[in-house]
C-alpha positions, 0 to 999 in steps of 0.5 A: 500500500502506498504511503499516500494511501495511509495518509488518506486513510488517516484523514478519513478515519472516524474515531469512536472513543466511547467505552464499551460496557455490557455490549453498548458504546457509552460515554463516561457517566461523568460526561468527561473526555480527554484529547487523544493526540497522535505522537506523529504530528500532534494532530487531534485524533478524537475525544475519548471517554474519561472513565472513572469509578462509576464506569468501573462499577457498571462494567464490573457489574455487567461482567459479574452478571454475565459470569454468574448467568453462564452466558459465556462460562457455560459454553462448551469449550468447543463453542468458545473456540469457534467464537474466538477463532471468528474474532481472530478472523475479524481482526485479520479482515480489519487488519488495515484499520487496526494497524492504522489506529495503532500507528496513529495512536502510538507512533510506531511504523505502519509496517510493524503495526501490520506485521507484528501487532495485528498479526501477533494479536490475531494469532494470539486470539486464535491460538487460545481459541484452538487450545481451550478444547484440548486441555484435560482435567485430571483424576488423582491416584486416590484410594480404591474406594474414592474418586478424586477429580482435579478440575480447572474453573474460570476465576470469574471477573478479570480486570486487565490493565495494559500499557501503551507500547504494544496496546493490541498485542498486550491486550490480546495476551491478557484477554485471549486466555482469560476469555478462552477459560470462560471468564468475563473481562474488563479491559483498561487500556492506557490513556496514551493508546486506547483506540485499538482496544475499543475497536477490538471490543466491537469485533468481539461482539461481532464475533459472538462474544455475548454482551457483558463478557468483554468490556473496555474502559478507557481512562486514566490509571489513577482513576479507572485503573485504580478503581479496577484494582481496588474493586471488591468484585474483581477476582483477578487483576492482570497488569503489564506496565512499569514496576512502580505502578505494578507495586501499587497494583499489588498493594491495591489487590491486598487492600481490597479483596485479596484478588489475584494480582499478576504483573509483567513489569519493567526490564533492563536486559543485559546482552553479553557478547563474548569474544568467541561469538560465532557471528559478530555481524549477527550479534551486532544486527540483533543488538542494534535492531532489538534496542531500536525496534519500537523506538526502544519502547519495549520492556525486554529491549537489550539496553545494556550491551556487555562486549568483551574488551578484545572485540569492543572496538570492532563491535562498536564500529559495526554498530555505528555503521547500522545507526543510519538505518534507524533514522526516524521517519514518517510512521505512515511510510512503509519504508520507515523502521523507527517512528515516534515516541508515544507522547511529550512526557515520554519524550522528555523522560528519554531526553532527560536520561540522555542528558544524564548519560552525557553529564555522568561521563559516558561517551556519546557516540551517536544520536542524543537529540530530538529530531524531525521537530518540524513535523510537530511529533516526538522523535528521538535519534537512535542513541549509543553511549560507550564506556558506560559504568554500571553505576550510571543511571542510564545503565540502572534505570529503564529508559524506554527509548532508543538508548543503548549503553555499551559496557565492556568486560574482560571476565565473563563472571564479572559480566554475569555479576553486573548483568544480575546486579539490577532490580529487573530480570526480564530478558538476557542474552549471551553470544558464544561458540562454547556450548558449555559456556552458553549453558552455564551463563544462561543458568547463571543469568537471573531472567525469565528468558535467556537468548543464546546466539540470538535475541528476540526470537519469540512464539506464542507457545513459550511463556513471557515474564520475568524474575525479581521486580520484572513481575510475577506473572507469565503471559503466553503459552498454556501457562497463562491459563494458570492465572485465569483459572482455579484448581478445584479438587472434588472427592467422591466416596464410592 
């Protein structure tokens, strides 16, 4: 599709920013809205309902009624499967619209909104639909005069709060297993990027998910998000976002009804490249491509690059040669590979960290400034710091922007120690030709996912989540059902 066509589509796009509660598009009960602006050029996309506690109460009541009367939970798994597959089909049928909404709302390149976000989200919905009628319950090895059944039941009403960086994908990771298991869901998307979640709600209804089963409430975190986490009739809260907010969510879960709280939080992932790396060009490509993908706004971005000193100079030279390939461009141009930062707040955060890197003694090798200012959007040049020390803020704190910190090492054990010396534990990687070294290092790295001689390989069949303050939950794979189901034991005396 030509670039001009995407701009024409964007100009003709009609935005419906109303919430979806009990199968109906509704304004916030307070009547309040907030501006939804595109980070591409600052244009006003539309007004979005500013939902608060009143709307949360209504959505949770609708979800509870739907769960209790069994209009979805009592469907045979095969029937839920058919509806979820139709939901995925409708997402693919409306892929161009969903991709455009994602790009306009969040600033990512349209090529990735199509190939990664829409494709991945539809695949997720389809996969959990396919999975639900293939999960068996258990019979325990009880004494001969007893029968002990172990069954999974839906937990009830699930509150899902998702971030702005992959709005559609993160929503699908939550709602797909929750709905497949028979729960009712109230989804609160980020106020920075609510549009695809609202459109998904329409498609879910069209697919046949009954009213009340899937509700979407746009709004601010301290209003709608807090009300959802504190609600006494929500059985489970699933959250993806910052570690700071994740801690608040868990506290709210405890303050209210001790609801299950599952969190997938921040990261400061270490990418360790040893001198015996089997393919230095592949390692450079992965390091640069992964940190600058999605403008660096990825929780698993390999933002700390540890390179063995003997190859550091060669590695950095090759990395710098790749930087121009990631020059920010018009996100609605299909040739663009790096787009806009989500909003002016995040732009200031990223630029603030860059200034800290400069003043802290790191050597700026590339980028370090705002670009494309004439567009009215929020763009940052791909940035690389060398000679970074682990004590620096840019090496300790999650920046969530296109900023890479290069650290060197001479002893692998020291690199592992530094890699683990963080509050986070989401992803990590090691590059080496030595199989024994690879296995020992991957075992030593305290992270939910460890890559060996690659970075970012991913599939719906494997769990995603972290150690330490990167959270306690696992999205994707069959393990996600553990979050959204209760295990029941039934003893029968024969």
